[in-house]
N, C-alpha and C positions, 0 to 999 in steps of 0.2 A: 771783189775782194775775197780772199780765202781766210776764213776765221775759224779758230779752234775753240770750241766751248768745253769747259771742264766743270763737271759737277759730280759730287758724291751725295747720293740720296740717303735719306734716313730710313729707319725701319717703319715709321708711320708716315704716309704721304702728307704733305701740307702745302701751304701757299707758295713756299719757295720753289717747289718742283713745278708748280703751275707757271710761275714767272719765268723760269728757265725755259720751259717748253714754248711759251709765248714768244720769248726773245729769239729763240731759234727760228720759229715759224715766220716771224716778221722779217727777219734777215733773209731767209730763203725766198720769201715772196718778193723781196726787192731785187732778187737775182744774185745774191752772194752765195758762195760755196761755203757751207758750214760743216766742219768736222766735229764729231762729238767724242769726248773721252769721258766715260762714266764708270763709276764704281758704286757699290751699294753697301750699306751697313748690315744688310742681310748676310754678307760674307762672314760676319762674326758668328761662328757656329758653335763655339765651345766656351764654357765659363771656367774651365780648369785653370789652376794657378799657372801652369807652364804656358798655356795658350795666352793667358792674360799678360804674362811677362813679354812674350814674343810680340803680342799686339802693341804693348806699350812702346817697344822699340820702333815699330812701323808707324805709330802715330807721330812720333818725333821725326822719323826719317824712313821713308819707304824706298829702299834701293831699287826694288822692282819698278816702282813708278818712275823713278829718276831715269833708269835705263830705257824702259819702254816708251816713255813720252819723248825722251831725247831722240830715239830712233824715229818716232812719228814725225817730229819736227824736221829731221834730216830728210825724211822721205817725202813729206807733203809740203814743206816750206810755206806754212801759213804766214800771212802778213802780221797777224796779231793773235794773241791768246787771251781769251776772256774767261776768267776763273770765277765760279760762283761759290763752290764749297769744296773743301779738301778733307773735312773731318768725317770719319776717322781713317778710311782706308787709303786715300790718295796721299795725304801728308804734304807738308810744305816743300818737300823735295822737288815738287813739280816746278816751283819758281826758279830753282837752281838749274833745272834742265833748260828752261827758257833762257836764262842768263848765259848759259854755256853756248847756246846757239844764237844769241843776240836777237831774240824775238821779244818784242815789247809785250808787257802784261797789263791787263786791266782787271781789277778785282772788284766785284760787286759785294757790298757789305750788307748781307741779309740779316745779320744779327750782331751781337756785341761780343762774339767769341774771342776776339783778339785781346780783350781785357777782362773777360769774365768766363771762366771755364764752363759755367752753366749756360752761358750765351745770352741771358736775358736780364741781367741785373735784378734778379728776383730771388729772395730767400725767405722761406716760411710765409709766403704770401705777401711779402712786403718788399718794396724797392730797396736794394742793397748795392752800394757802389764801393764797398770796402777794398776790393782788389785794386781799384784805380786809386783810391785815396791812400791806401797803405801798401799792401803787398799781396801777391798771389797766394801766399801762405795762408791768408785768411780763408780762402775757399777750401783749401785742403783741410784745415781744422774743422770747418763746418760740413765737409763732405757734400758740397753743393751739387756736383754732377752725379746724377743717378743715386743720390744718398750714399755715396761710396767715397771714402778717403783715397782708396787706391785709384779708382777711375778719375777722381778729381785731380789727384796728384799727377797722373799721366798727362791730362790736358794741360795742367799748370807747367809741367816740365817742357812740354812741346812749346808753349808760349815763351817760357824763359829762355830756352835754348835758341830760339829763332830771334829773340831780341838780342841776345849776345852775338849771334852770327850776323846780324844786320839785315835779315831777310825782309822784315816789314818795312824798314826805312829805305832799303836800296834795291831790292829785287822786284818790286812792284812799281810800275810807272804811273799808275793812276788808280785811285780808289773811287768807287761810285757809292755815295750815301743816298738814301731815299728821301731824306728830309733835312731841313736846316737844323732841327733838333739833333738828329743823329750826327750830322757833321760836327757840331759843337762837342758832342760826347767823344768822338774819335780824336778831335784836336786836343781835348783835355787829357785823353789817354796817351798822347804822344805821337800820333801819326803826323807826318809832315803836312801842314795845312795847304801848301801849294800843290799837293798831289790829290787833294780831295775835291771832287765835284759833286753836285747834287742832280740826280735824275729820279723822279718819282717812279714807282711801279705803274703798271698800265694793264689794260685788258685788250686782248686780241685773239680771235677776230671779234668785231663788234657784235654782241648778241642782239642789239636793238632793244628799244624800250618796251615795257610791258603794255598790254592792251586793256587791262582792267585793274581796279584798285587792290585786288588780292583778298584772300580769305583767312590768312593766318599770319602769325609772326614766325620768323625763321632764324635759326642760328646755324652757321656753317664753320667748321673748324676741327682741329685735332682735339681729342679728349685727353688733354694734359692739364696739369694744375694751373699753369699760367694763363690759360684761355678763359678762366672764370666761370665755367659751367655750374659749379656748385652755387656760386653767387646768383647766377641767373635763375636757377631752380628755386632758391630761397625767395627771390623777388617774385617769381611767378606764383608762388603759394599765396602771396599777399593780394593778388588781383582777383576780383570777381568778374569773370567774363566767360563767355562760351567760346571765344576765339581760341583755337588750339595753338600750341607752340610746337613747331616742327624742328627737330634737331638732326642735322646732316653731318656725318663724319664718323670717325672711329678713333680708337686709341686705347692705351692701357687702363684708363679709368672708366671704360664703358660699363662694366658690370656694376661698379659702385654707383655710378650715376643713374643707371636704370633702377637700381634698388632704391636710391634716394627719391626718385620721381614716384616710384610705386608706393613708398611709405607715406607720401603726402596725401594719398587717396584721391588723386586727381587723374582723370583720364584724358586731360587736355594736352598732355606731353607725349609727343609721338617721335620715336627714334627711327630714323630712316636708314641708318648705317652709312657706309661709304658708297657714294654714287659716282657715276662717270661725270666728266666735266659738263657734258650736254645736259644730263639729268639734274646736276646741281644748279646750272643756270636756269633751267626750266622751273625748278623749285623756288629759286629766288624770285623769278618773274611772277609767281603765283602768290607772293607774300604781300601783306600790307606794309610790313616794316622788317628790316633785318636788324637783329640785336647782336652787338659785339660787347662782350663783358670782360675783356682781357684785363689782367692785373699787372701786366708787365709793359715795358716800352715796346709797342708793336712797330715793326718795320713795314709800313704800308697802311693797314694790312690789306691783303689781296681781296678779302671778302667784302670790305667796304667799297672798294673800287668796282667790284663785280655788281654790287647793288646799284651803285651810281650808273653803271652802263645799262642796267635794266630799268632805270628810272624809279628805283625803290629807295625811299628815305631810310635813314639808319638811326639807331640809338647806340651811343658808344660812350666810353669813359673819357673824361677830360684828363688825359694822361699822355705826356710826351708828344710824339709825332702826330697823334690823332687830332690834336688841336689844330694842326695845319691842314688836315684833310676835311674834317667835319665843321661846317659853318653852322653854329648853334642857332636853331630856329629858322634856318634857311635851307640847308640840305639834310638836316636831321636834328637830333636832340642830344645834348651832352649831359651826363650825370657824374656825380662825384665818384671817382674810382674807389671800388671796394665797399660801397654803400648800397646794400641790397634794398633798403627802404626807399632811397632816392631813385634807384633804378626802377622800382615798382611804380613810383609816382609817374615817371616819364613814360613807361609802357602804358599805364592806365590812361594817361592823357592822350597818347598817340592813338590808342584804340577807340577813343571817344571823339576824336576830331578828324574825321576822314577827309573833309575838304582841305583842311590845312596840310595834312600829310600828303595829299595828292600834289599840292603845290610844291611842297618840299621835294617830292620825287621828281617833278619836272626840273627844278633847279639842280638837283643832283645829276640828272642826265646832261644838263647844259654844262656842268662843271667837268663831267667826264669828257665831253666833246672838246672842251677848251684845254684840258690839262692831262687827261689820262688815257687818251686814245692811242691806238697803234701807230698812227701817223705821227703824232706828237712825240712818242717815244723814239721812233725810228730816226727822226730828224735830230733829236738830242743825242742819241747814241752815235750817230755818224759824226757829229761835232766832236764828241769825246774821242772816238777812234782817230779822226784826222788830226786832232791836237797831239795825241800820243805819237802817231806816226811821223809828225813833222818835227818833233823834239829830237835833238841830237842824241844818239846812242853813245853811252860811255861805260867803261868798266871802272867801277869804284874800287878804291883800296879798302878792302874789308878785313875784319879780324879773323876770317875763316874762309876755308875752301870747301867744296862739296865733300871731300874725303874727311876733313876735320869734323864737319857736322855729322857725317855718318858715323865716325868714330865716337863722337860724343853721345849719339843715340844708342850705340851698342853698349857703351860704358854705363849709361843711365839704366838700361834694361837689366844689366847684370847686378845692380845694387840691391 
């Protein structure tokens, strides 16, 4: 089968990029021909007002993407298009190019961007779903995306325009949610329930289980507010242990986090920076436990699944989809989200009960093999593709055409 994968990478790498690469690799290893259409938010090179206005138009509708991708479809004739992320450079115009060429579209839902301009239902460190419960204007008033009303307004206009145009309801044949929790949120937001299927994230290739109980605790992730690193550092200060905390990753908060760790007077916090995938997995294998401290509804998350694949138990917040992944006191430990004292208690217990944690690591590995392996993912993905390809293709009577949506985007950008 010929498959076109579409992905817009962010400025800071994260688990979403890993999942996209893994899905590409597992498809190719099974003999499929995979085309890649990629853009990057590194293309945003100027913060001038004129550039931001032009970018706002492209976020709503990129005519370059529409024309370029439509030409690719005509030339390559893929059987199916699998979209992962279109924000910000690709834009939803790509779905209209697929519709014009009658190529079915599968959309992986890696976050909640369709209903939350900030993408994670998080505001000021607290869960916030006001845009779903009330209006997207709430996010603009709060400046949720990048602490900017203009940037948030751009994202909100993109969402509103494509709701009006029928893009989300009609131009996408199937949505893939990574958990039952996420599926319910998308249904509540208004996506057609019959188009949503659940397929968890996975790890490929299999890194194999660790060979020893490990020497440290590890955190892996982007250094952004929703990942909860300040909470983890606060918890770590409360623990009396010689075991170091190794932190892998990078992001805009790195300088502030390193300063916070230094102020505590503790030398047990080690920042490793951004590592290659192979180095990251090797670091996880060397850990006693992986700690996830996220304060938002995680979609996966990939780092927990990587720990499972390596046979490493986890400590994670009891929050949203994580409750479906982590079996408390079997594959890891759950703590009250946002509670640094409770997190400290769980870490302290884990570091003092090596035998029990080794057993949890073995159970974590077994859960990976039964649920989150490349083979399991491939089988489920093929079921989804075959269901979409078997469905009758139809042209719906929509309130907009590509030209109308493009006009609306230009009009919005000129306001």
